[in-house]
N, C-alpha and C positions, 0 to 999 in steps of 0.2 A: 501493500499500500503506500510506503513510504518513497519508495521510487516510483510511482505512477505520479505521485503528488509533485516530487522533484522535476520529473519529464513533462510535466503540464506548466511548472514555473518558468522553467527553461524554455520550452517552446512560447510563452507570452512576453518573454524577456525579449527573444531574437525578435518577434513580430513589433514588437514596439518599436525598436530599436531603427528596423527597417523604415517605419514608416514616419520616422522623425528626423531624416536625410531628406524627406522630398521638402519642394520649395514649391511656393504660392506666387506666381506672375503674372502683374496686373498689367495689361494692353490699354492705352486710352486714344481716342481720335481726336486730336486737336483740329479746330476751324483754321488755326494758323500757326504753325512751328518754326523752328530755325531752317526747315529745308523747303518752307513754302505753305499752300494751303493745305488742308484737309490730308493731315499725316497722321501715322502712328506713333506714340512714345511709350517705350522705346522703338525705334526703327527695327531692330534686330535682337530677336531672342533667341539664345541658347539654351534648350530646356533639355534635362534627363529623363530617363524611363521612370513613371512615378513624379513628375512634376504637375502641377495644374495649373492653367494657362486661364486667364479670366478677360 
């Protein structure tokens, strides 16, 4: 029984660490920006698997 509880705790810890590395990136559209009219800010996004882009 103790081994089962230890295995479940280890699994939960690994799952939590994996989610902690994910980033949330917000992209907005501007009427006027440095590069002209109707541009996205930021204009380039480098996302990794698991990241969220809004």
